[in-house]
C-alpha positions as a Markdown table, in Angstrom:
| # | Residue | x | y | z |
|---|---|---|---|---|
| 1 | Unk | 19.0 | 14.3 | -6.6 |
| 2 | Unk | 21.5 | 11.9 | -7.3 |
| 3 | Unk | 19.9 | 9.0 | -8.0 |
| 4 | Unk | 22.6 | 6.3 | -7.7 |
| 5 | Unk | 20.5 | 3.8 | -5.9 |
| 6 | Unk | 22.8 | 3.3 | -3.1 |
| 7 | Unk | 20.2 | 3.5 | -0.3 |
| 8 | Unk | 20.0 | -0.1 | 0.6 |
| 9 | Unk | 21.7 | -3.6 | -0.7 |
| 10 | Unk | 22.0 | -4.0 | -4.3 |
| 11 | Unk | 20.3 | -0.5 | -5.1 |
| 12 | Unk | 18.7 | 0.4 | -8.2 |
| 13 | Unk | 21.8 | 0.3 | -10.0 |
| 14 | Unk | 21.8 | -3.3 | -10.0 |
| 15 | Unk | 18.1 | -3.3 | -11.2 |
| 16 | Unk | 19.0 | -5.2 | -14.7 |
| 17 | Unk | 20.4 | -8.1 | -12.5 |
| 18 | Unk | 17.9 | -8.3 | -9.5 |
| 19 | Unk | 14.5 | -6.6 | -9.9 |
| 20 | Unk | 11.9 | -9.0 | -9.7 |
| 21 | Unk | 10.4 | -8.2 | -13.3 |
| 22 | Unk | 14.1 | -9.4 | -14.5 |
| 23 | Unk | 15.4 | -12.1 | -12.4 |
| 24 | Unk | 12.4 | -13.8 | -10.7 |
| 25 | Unk | 10.1 | -16.5 | -12.2 |
| 26 | Unk | 6.4 | -16.4 | -12.6 |
| 27 | Unk | 5.0 | -17.8 | -9.0 |
| 28 | Unk | 2.7 | -20.5 | -9.8 |
| 29 | Unk | 0.3 | -22.5 | -7.6 |
| 30 | Unk | 1.1 | -26.2 | -7.2 |
| 31 | Unk | -1.8 | -28.1 | -5.3 |
| 32 | Unk | 0.4 | -30.8 | -4.1 |
| 33 | Unk | 3.0 | -28.2 | -2.4 |
| 34 | Unk | 0.0 | -26.2 | -1.2 |
| 35 | Unk | -1.9 | -28.9 | 0.5 |
| 36 | Unk | -3.1 | -27.7 | 4.0 |
| 37 | Unk | -1.9 | -24.2 | 3.6 |
| 38 | Unk | -4.1 | -21.2 | 3.5 |
| 39 | Unk | -4.1 | -18.2 | 1.3 |
| 40 | Unk | -3.4 | -15.6 | 3.7 |
| 41 | Unk | -2.4 | -15.3 | 7.6 |
| 42 | Unk | -5.6 | -15.8 | 9.5 |
| 43 | Unk | -4.4 | -13.6 | 12.2 |
| 44 | Unk | -4.2 | -10.6 | 9.7 |
| 45 | Unk | -7.8 | -10.6 | 9.1 |
| 46 | Unk | -9.5 | -8.7 | 12.2 |
| 47 | Unk | -13.0 | -10.1 | 11.6 |
| 48 | Unk | -12.2 | -13.6 | 11.2 |
| 49 | Unk | -12.2 | -14.5 | 15.0 |
| 50 | Unk | -15.3 | -12.7 | 15.7 |
| 51 | Unk | -17.9 | -15.1 | 17.2 |
| 52 | Unk | -20.6 | -13.9 | 14.8 |
| 53 | Unk | -18.2 | -15.1 | 12.0 |
| 54 | Unk | -17.0 | -18.4 | 13.6 |
| 55 | Unk | -20.5 | -19.4 | 14.2 |
| 56 | Unk | -21.0 | -19.3 | 10.3 |
| 57 | Unk | -18.4 | -22.5 | 10.0 |
| 58 | Unk | -15.4 | -23.4 | 8.4 |
| 59 | Unk | -16.5 | -23.1 | 4.7 |
| 60 | Unk | -17.6 | -19.2 | 5.4 |
| 61 | Unk | -14.0 | -18.9 | 7.0 |
| 62 | Unk | -12.2 | -19.9 | 3.7 |
| 63 | Unk | -14.4 | -17.7 | 2.2 |
| 64 | Unk | -13.7 | -14.8 | 4.1 |
| 65 | Unk | -10.2 | -15.3 | 4.2 |
| 66 | Unk | -10.3 | -15.7 | 0.3 |
| 67 | Unk | -12.0 | -12.6 | -0.1 |
| 68 | Unk | -9.4 | -10.7 | 2.2 |
| 69 | Unk | -6.7 | -12.2 | 0.0 |
| 70 | Unk | -8.3 | -11.2 | -3.4 |
| 71 | Unk | -9.0 | -7.4 | -1.8 |
| 72 | Unk | -5.5 | -6.9 | -0.9 |
| 73 | Unk | -4.0 | -8.3 | -4.1 |
| 74 | Unk | -6.6 | -5.9 | -6.1 |
| 75 | Unk | -5.7 | -2.8 | -3.8 |
| 76 | Unk | -2.3 | -3.5 | -5.0 |
| 77 | Unk | -3.0 | -3.7 | -8.7 |
| 78 | Unk | -4.8 | -0.7 | -8.9 |
| 79 | Unk | -2.6 | 1.1 | -6.4 |
| 80 | Unk | 0.8 | 0.5 | -8.5 |
| 81 | Unk | -1.0 | 1.6 | -11.7 |
| 82 | Unk | -3.3 | 4.4 | -10.8 |
| 83 | Unk | -1.5 | 6.2 | -8.0 |
| 84 | Unk | 2.1 | 5.2 | -7.8 |
| 85 | Unk | 3.0 | 5.0 | -11.3 |
| 86 | Unk | 0.9 | 7.7 | -12.4 |
| 87 | Unk | 3.1 | 10.0 | -10.1 |
| 88 | Unk | 6.5 | 8.1 | -10.9 |
| 89 | Unk | 6.2 | 8.6 | -14.6 |
| 90 | Unk | 6.0 | 12.5 | -13.8 |
| 91 | Unk | 9.6 | 12.2 | -12.2 |
| 92 | Unk | 10.8 | 10.0 | -15.4 |
| 93 | Unk | 9.8 | 12.4 | -17.4 |
| 94 | Unk | 11.4 | 15.3 | -15.6 |
| 95 | Unk | 8.2 | 17.1 | -15.0 |
| 96 | Unk | 8.8 | 18.2 | -11.3 |
| 97 | Unk | 10.4 | 21.3 | -10.2 |
| 98 | Unk | 13.8 | 19.7 | -9.2 |
| 99 | Unk | 16.9 | 19.6 | -10.8 |
| 100 | Unk | 17.2 | 15.8 | -11.9 |
| 101 | Unk | 20.1 | 13.9 | -13.3 |
| 102 | Unk | 19.6 | 11.4 | -15.8 |
| 103 | Unk | 20.3 | 8.5 | -13.6 |
| 104 | Unk | 17.4 | 9.7 | -11.3 |
| 105 | Unk | 14.8 | 9.7 | -14.2 |
| 106 | Unk | 16.1 | 6.1 | -15.3 |
| 107 | Unk | 15.7 | 4.9 | -11.8 |
| 108 | Unk | 12.3 | 6.4 | -11.8 |
| 109 | Unk | 11.5 | 4.4 | -14.9 |
| 110 | Unk | 13.0 | 1.2 | -13.2 |
| 111 | Unk | 10.4 | 1.9 | -10.6 |
| 112 | Unk | 7.6 | 2.2 | -13.0 |
| 113 | Unk | 8.4 | -1.3 | -14.3 |
| 114 | Unk | 8.5 | -2.9 | -11.1 |
| 115 | Unk | 5.2 | -1.3 | -9.9 |
| 116 | Unk | 3.7 | -2.7 | -13.5 |
| 117 | Unk | 4.9 | -6.1 | -12.6 |
| 118 | Unk | 3.7 | -6.0 | -9.2 |
| 119 | Unk | 0.2 | -5.3 | -10.6 |
| 120 | Unk | 0.6 | -8.0 | -12.8 |
| 121 | Unk | 1.5 | -10.8 | -10.6 |
| 122 | Unk | -1.0 | -9.7 | -8.0 |
| 123 | Unk | -3.9 | -9.9 | -10.5 |
| 124 | Unk | -2.3 | -13.3 | -11.7 |
| 125 | Unk | -2.2 | -14.9 | -8.4 |
| 126 | Unk | -6.1 | -13.7 | -7.8 |
| 127 | Unk | -7.0 | -15.3 | -11.0 |
| 128 | Unk | -5.0 | -18.5 | -9.9 |
| 129 | Unk | -6.4 | -18.6 | -6.4 |
| 130 | Unk | -9.8 | -18.3 | -7.9 |
| 131 | Unk | -9.5 | -21.5 | -9.9 |
| 132 | Unk | -7.8 | -23.2 | -7.2 |
| 133 | Unk | -10.5 | -22.6 | -4.3 |
| 134 | Unk | -13.2 | -22.5 | -6.5 |
| 135 | Unk | -14.1 | -19.2 | -4.7 |
| 136 | Unk | -14.7 | -16.2 | -6.9 |
| 137 | Unk | -13.4 | -12.8 | -6.1 |
| 138 | Unk | -16.2 | -10.2 | -5.3 |
| 139 | Unk | -16.3 | -6.7 | -7.5 |
| 140 | Unk | -13.3 | -4.5 | -6.0 |
| 141 | Unk | -14.0 | -0.7 | -6.2 |
| 142 | Unk | -10.6 | 1.4 | -5.8 |
| 143 | Unk | -12.2 | 4.6 | -6.5 |
| 144 | Unk | -13.6 | 5.6 | -3.4 |
| 145 | Unk | -9.9 | 5.4 | -2.1 |
| 146 | Unk | -8.5 | 7.4 | -5.0 |
| 147 | Unk | -11.4 | 10.1 | -4.8 |
| 148 | Unk | -10.0 | 10.5 | -1.0 |
| 149 | Unk | -6.6 | 11.0 | -2.1 |
| 150 | Unk | -7.5 | 13.7 | -5.0 |
| 151 | Unk | -9.9 | 15.4 | -2.2 |
| 152 | Unk | -7.0 | 15.9 | 0.1 |
| 153 | Unk | -4.8 | 16.9 | -2.6 |
| 154 | Unk | -7.5 | 19.5 | -3.7 |
| 155 | Unk | -7.8 | 20.8 | -0.1 |
| 156 | Unk | -4.0 | 21.4 | 0.7 |
| 157 | Unk | -2.6 | 22.2 | -2.6 |
| 158 | Unk | -5.5 | 23.7 | -4.9 |
| 159 | Unk | -3.1 | 25.3 | -7.6 |
| 160 | Unk | -0.6 | 22.2 | -7.3 |
| 161 | Unk | -1.9 | 19.1 | -8.8 |
| 162 | Unk | 1.4 | 17.9 | -9.7 |
| 163 | Unk | 3.1 | 18.2 | -6.1 |
| 164 | Unk | 0.0 | 16.5 | -4.8 |
| 165 | Unk | 0.3 | 13.4 | -6.8 |
| 166 | Unk | 3.9 | 13.5 | -6.0 |
| 167 | Unk | 3.2 | 13.2 | -2.6 |
| 168 | Unk | 0.9 | 10.5 | -2.9 |
| 169 | Unk | 3.4 | 8.4 | -4.2 |
| 170 | Unk | 6.0 | 9.2 | -1.5 |
| 171 | Unk | 3.5 | 8.3 | 1.2 |
| 172 | Unk | 2.8 | 5.1 | -0.3 |
| 173 | Unk | 6.3 | 4.3 | -1.4 |
| 174 | Unk | 7.6 | 5.0 | 2.3 |
| 175 | Unk | 4.9 | 3.6 | 4.8 |
| 176 | Unk | 5.6 | -0.1 | 5.9 |
| 177 | Unk | 2.8 | -2.3 | 6.8 |
| 178 | Unk | 2.9 | -5.7 | 8.5 |
| 179 | Unk | 1.2 | -7.5 | 5.8 |
| 180 | Unk | 4.4 | -7.0 | 3.5 |
| 181 | Unk | 6.6 | -7.9 | 6.2 |
| 182 | Unk | 4.6 | -10.8 | 7.6 |
| 183 | Unk | 3.4 | -12.9 | 4.7 |
| 184 | Unk | 6.7 | -14.1 | 3.5 |
| 185 | Unk | 7.7 | -15.3 | 6.6 |
| 186 | Unk | 4.2 | -17.4 | 7.9 |
| 187 | Unk | 4.5 | -21.2 | 7.1 |
| 188 | Unk | 0.9 | -21.3 | 7.1 |
| 189 | Unk | 0.3 | -19.2 | 3.8 |
| 190 | Unk | 0.5 | -20.6 | 0.0 |
| 191 | Unk | 4.0 | -21.1 | -0.9 |
| 192 | Unk | 3.4 | -19.6 | -4.2 |
| 193 | Unk | 1.7 | -16.2 | -2.1 |
| 194 | Unk | 4.9 | -16.0 | 0.0 |
| 195 | Unk | 7.3 | -15.8 | -2.8 |
| 196 | Unk | 5.3 | -13.2 | -4.5 |
| 197 | Unk | 4.8 | -10.9 | -1.9 |
| 198 | Unk | 8.6 | -11.5 | -0.8 |
| 199 | Unk | 9.5 | -10.5 | -4.6 |
| 200 | Unk | 7.4 | -7.5 | -3.8 |
| 201 | Unk | 9.4 | -6.5 | -0.4 |
| 202 | Unk | 12.7 | -6.9 | -1.9 |
| 203 | Unk | 11.6 | -4.5 | -4.8 |
| 204 | Unk | 10.0 | -2.0 | -2.3 |
| 205 | Unk | 13.0 | -1.8 | 0.0 |
| 206 | Unk | 14.8 | 0.1 | -3.1 |
| 207 | Unk | 11.7 | 2.0 | -4.0 |
| 208 | Unk | 11.7 | 3.3 | -0.3 |
| 209 | Unk | 15.0 | 4.6 | -0.8 |
| 210 | Unk | 14.7 | 6.3 | -3.5 |
| 211 | Unk | 11.6 | 8.3 | -2.3 |
| 212 | Unk | 13.2 | 9.2 | 0.9 |
| 213 | Unk | 15.7 | 10.9 | -0.9 |
| 214 | Unk | 13.3 | 12.4 | -3.4 |
| 215 | Unk | 10.9 | 13.7 | -0.7 |
| 216 | Unk | 14.0 | 15.2 | 1.0 |
| 217 | Unk | 15.1 | 17.2 | -2.3 |
| 218 | Unk | 11.4 | 18.0 | -2.8 |
| 219 | Unk | 11.0 | 19.3 | 0.5 |
| 220 | Unk | 13.9 | 21.7 | 0.4 |
| 221 | Unk | 12.9 | 23.1 | -3.1 |
| 222 | Unk | 9.4 | 24.2 | -1.7 |
| 223 | Unk | 8.8 | 27.9 | -0.3 |
| 224 | Unk | 8.1 | 28.6 | 3.3 |
| 225 | Unk | 4.2 | 28.7 | 2.8 |
| 226 | Unk | 4.3 | 25.8 | 0.5 |
| 227 | Unk | 6.2 | 23.4 | 3.2 |
| 228 | Unk | 3.4 | 24.6 | 5.6 |
| 229 | Unk | 0.9 | 23.5 | 3.1 |
| 230 | Unk | 2.3 | 20.2 | 2.2 |
| 231 | Unk | 3.2 | 19.4 | 6.1 |
| 232 | Unk | -0.9 | 19.7 | 6.7 |
| 233 | Unk | -1.5 | 17.5 | 3.9 |
| 234 | Unk | 0.9 | 14.6 | 4.6 |
| 235 | Unk | -1.2 | 13.2 | 7.8 |
| 236 | Unk | -4.4 | 13.1 | 5.5 |
| 237 | Unk | -2.7 | 11.9 | 2.7 |
| 238 | Unk | -1.4 | 9.2 | 5.1 |
| 239 | Unk | -4.6 | 8.2 | 6.6 |
| 240 | Unk | -5.7 | 8.2 | 2.9 |
| 241 | Unk | -3.2 | 5.4 | 2.0 |
| 242 | Unk | -3.7 | 3.4 | 5.2 |
| 243 | Unk | -7.2 | 3.6 | 6.3 |
| 244 | Unk | -9.0 | 0.1 | 5.8 |
| 245 | Unk | -12.0 | 0.4 | 3.4 |
| 246 | Unk | -14.7 | -1.1 | 4.9 |
| 247 | Unk | -17.1 | -1.5 | 2.2 |
| 248 | Unk | -15.2 | -4.7 | 0.5 |
| 249 | Unk | -15.3 | -6.2 | 4.0 |
| 250 | Unk | -18.8 | -5.8 | 4.5 |
| 251 | Unk | -19.7 | -7.1 | 0.9 |
| 252 | Unk | -17.7 | -10.4 | 2.1 |
| 253 | Unk | -19.3 | -10.8 | 5.5 |
| 254 | Unk | -22.7 | -10.7 | 3.6 |
| 255 | Unk | -21.5 | -12.9 | 0.9 |
| 256 | Unk | -20.4 | -15.4 | 3.9 |
| 257 | Unk | -24.0 | -15.4 | 5.2 |
| 258 | Unk | -24.2 | -12.6 | 7.9 |
| 259 | Unk | -27.2 | -10.5 | 7.6 |
| 260 | Unk | -26.7 | -6.6 | 7.0 |
| 261 | Unk | -27.2 | -5.6 | 10.6 |
| 262 | Unk | -24.8 | -8.8 | 12.1 |
| 263 | Unk | -22.1 | -7.6 | 9.2 |
| 264 | Unk | -22.2 | -3.8 | 10.6 |
| 265 | Unk | -21.9 | -5.2 | 14.5 |
| 266 | Unk | -18.7 | -7.1 | 13.1 |
| 267 | Unk | -17.4 | -4.1 | 11.5 |
| 268 | Unk | -18.2 | -1.8 | 14.6 |
| 269 | Unk | -16.7 | -4.4 | 17.0 |
| 270 | Unk | -13.4 | -5.2 | 14.6 |
| 271 | Unk | -12.9 | -1.9 | 13.3 |
| 272 | Unk | -13.1 | 0.7 | 16.0 |
| 273 | Unk | -11.8 | 4.4 | 15.4 |
| 274 | Unk | -9.2 | 3.9 | 17.9 |
| 275 | Unk | -7.8 | 0.6 | 16.3 |
| 276 | Unk | -7.9 | 2.2 | 12.9 |
| 277 | Unk | -5.9 | 5.2 | 14.3 |
| 278 | Unk | -3.4 | 2.7 | 15.7 |
| 279 | Unk | -3.2 | 1.0 | 12.4 |
| 280 | Unk | -2.5 | 4.0 | 10.5 |
| 281 | Unk | 0.2 | 5.1 | 13.3 |
| 282 | Unk | 2.1 | 2.2 | 13.3 |
| 283 | Unk | 2.1 | 1.4 | 9.5 |
| 284 | Unk | 3.0 | 5.2 | 8.6 |
| 285 | Unk | 5.8 | 5.5 | 11.3 |
| 286 | Unk | 8.4 | 5.6 | 8.8 |
| 287 | Unk | 6.8 | 8.2 | 6.9 |
| 288 | Unk | 5.9 | 10.4 | 9.6 |
| 289 | Unk | 9.5 | 10.2 | 11.0 |
| 290 | Unk | 10.7 | 11.4 | 7.2 |
| 291 | Unk | 8.6 | 14.3 | 7.7 |
| 292 | Unk | 9.9 | 15.0 | 11.5 |
| 293 | Unk | 13.6 | 15.1 | 10.1 |
| 294 | Unk | 12.7 | 17.7 | 7.6 |
| 295 | Unk | 10.9 | 19.7 | 10.2 |
| 296 | Unk | 7.5 | 19.4 | 8.5 |
| 297 | Unk | 5.8 | 19.0 | 11.8 |
| 298 | Unk | 7.4 | 21.9 | 13.7 |
| 299 | Unk | 4.7 | 23.9 | 12.0 |
| 300 | Unk | 2.0 | 24.3 | 14.4 |
| 301 | Unk | -0.9 | 23.8 | 12.0 |
| 302 | Unk | 0.6 | 20.5 | 10.7 |
| 303 | Unk | 1.0 | 19.3 | 14.5 |
| 304 | Unk | -2.7 | 20.2 | 14.7 |
| 305 | Unk | -3.5 | 17.7 | 11.8 |
| 306 | Unk | -1.7 | 15.0 | 13.5 |
| 307 | Unk | -3.6 | 15.5 | 16.6 |
| 308 | Unk | -7.0 | 15.8 | 14.6 |
| 309 | Unk | -6.2 | 12.2 | 13.0 |
| 310 | Unk | -5.0 | 10.7 | 16.1 |
| 311 | Unk | -1.3 | 10.3 | 14.7 |
| 312 | Unk | 0.3 | 12.5 | 17.3 |
């Protein structure tokens, strides 16, 4: 792996000058500048416009918008530290079956630092918003998603634990979600939130390029039999990555005042199975395209998994 970081823009070669952790200030809320703005784009919260939620009134909507922001930022904090950096450190230490150059390993450590910083400023913003709005964040559990990822890796790659964790990182680092793309451009959102997410986007562009190269070289190193297993695993890992967790949404709806039955109806209406599959397809299109470029889905078994999950 050449590790030269030339995939886009400045590349990782200029990390010391341009990485968020090296060059950008702490993003802090300024009540004067944030006046009249929201903590998160309302149109990115599927349940917010449901008639049962609207009937609860503005205060409940504000609570739900804040909780969605908290959930997103806490998800980021856990993801970066418990999944991405868990796999990235394997590359940085050379614990992979690839001929890594010194630069490729050093770039992995740069990504490791970036992701730790993303986790830091995500939690920092959660705490700032809690103080500013007076709305405490509900408890957030990342464990169910991590368990799904581990089950998928164990199912398809039972004797290749390291490979499973590397693929988890590839998936998370090559998806492109609409949240990251839209928030920095939304003038209705807190300026500090927009700036922090923009910092994240700029770093992730270079991570994306790095892991595209990494996956291609990883794929080339696999035996034909192992390629088939990886190809079958990727659609499931993508779904594990992108499918929304509904338990935190249910908890937020109930905290806003909806009874259990009404909350279940909102979830059923706004998070239908077809809509969830469409979300995974749209956000995962770059990862699916990456798999296509190496011929992963030429395997009939892998194509079957795509159809099974509604991703074909």
